[in-house]
N, C-alpha and C positions, 0 to 999 in steps of 0.2 A: 205608443206608450206601453201597451200590453206586451207586445213581443219583446221590447227592450227590457222591461222589468223581469219578465219570465227568464230571459236569457241571462240577465244579471244574476238572478238567483241560482241558475245552473252553474255559473262560474263561481259564485260565492261558496256553494256547496262543495264543488270540486276542490277548491282551495282552502276549505274549512275556515272561511272568513265571513261569518254571518253579518247581516246588516241590510241596509236599503229597505227597511220595513217601517211602517207607521206613518208614511207620508202620502202625498197625492198619487205618486206612481203606483204604490202598492194598493191604494184604495181603488184605483181604476182597474188594475190587474185582477184583484180579488173580486171586484164587481162583475167582471166578465165571467169568471168561473161561477159566481153566485147566480148570474142570470141564466146559466145553462142548466141549473139543478132541476128546474121544472121538467125539462125534457129527460134528464137522467132518471128522475124518480118515476115519472109517469110512463114514459115510453121504453127507455133502455132497461130499467129494472122491473118494469111492469108491476109496480106496487098495486095491490088490490084497492078497489074503491073503498073509501072510508079510512084509508091509511092517512095518518098525520105524521109528518117527519119534521123534527126540529133539528136544525143545524146550529151548533154553538161553536163558533170559531174564535179562538183566543189569539191575542196578539197585541202589539202596542198601538195606541191611539186609534187611527182610522181602520186598522186591520181587524180589530175585534168586531164581531158582528154575530147577531143571532137572528135567524129567520125561520119561518115555519111554512111548510107547504102541505096542502091537503089534496088528496086524490079523489076526483069525482069524474065519472065517465072516461076513465083512462087518461085523464090529464091532471097534472099537478100544478096547482096555482097557490100563490101566497094567501095565507089565512092569518087571522089575528093571533096574538100571543095567548089569548084565552083558550084556544083550541088545545085539547089534551093530546099530547103526542103518543103515537103508537110506538115510535122509536125516536131516540135522541142520539145524534152523532156529534161527539165533541172531539175537536182536534185543533192543533195550532194553525195559524194562517199559512205557515209554510207547508205543513202537511196537506192542508186543503188545496193549496196551489199544486203541490207535487202530484197528488192523486188526480185532481181535475185536469191537469195538463199531461198526464201520462208519464210523469217523470219518475214515479215509484209505483210499485205494486202494493196492493192492500197488505199482503204478507210482510213486505219490507217495513211498512209503516207500523203495522201491528207488532212486529218483532222488536221494534225500537220503543214500544210503549206509547206510540203517538196517537192512538185512537181509543176512545171510550164509547162503547155502544150500550145505551140504556134502553130497556123495553124489549121489543121483539127483535132478537138477535138475528134471526133468519132473514127478515126483511132488511135489517141494517146491513148485513153482509152483501145481499143482492145489490143494494144501492151503492155501497162502497166499491164493489167490483164493476158496476156500471159506470161509475165516475171515471174510471181509468181509461179514457180514450180521447177526451174532448179536443184538445188543441194540439 
């Protein structure tokens, strides 16, 4: 499901035919990218201990998600919504997918106005750059 949905989005982007979002396939696909964010934040970006990262992903139905990771001992794990974020990364579900699957660079998504970084911009940039490799 993951591979098929990601490749569907590749084709849709190339043909300028958005769609295929908000359903079970996109929920599964985005869930795979979300599950990798602990590794991205804690290991690849090496966010310092005490960092709290909130991802706010916009999109239709099941695609919209908000999750928060806290770094402790070099590992990022889910924490409650009450945690105050050091950095908040807001983007569409398609940009989350494109970055997380290495389909676009941070610069390309930023140039299109697809990312909002709140809080510590330096840590946010490190995380966004570390995302771009996963699948």
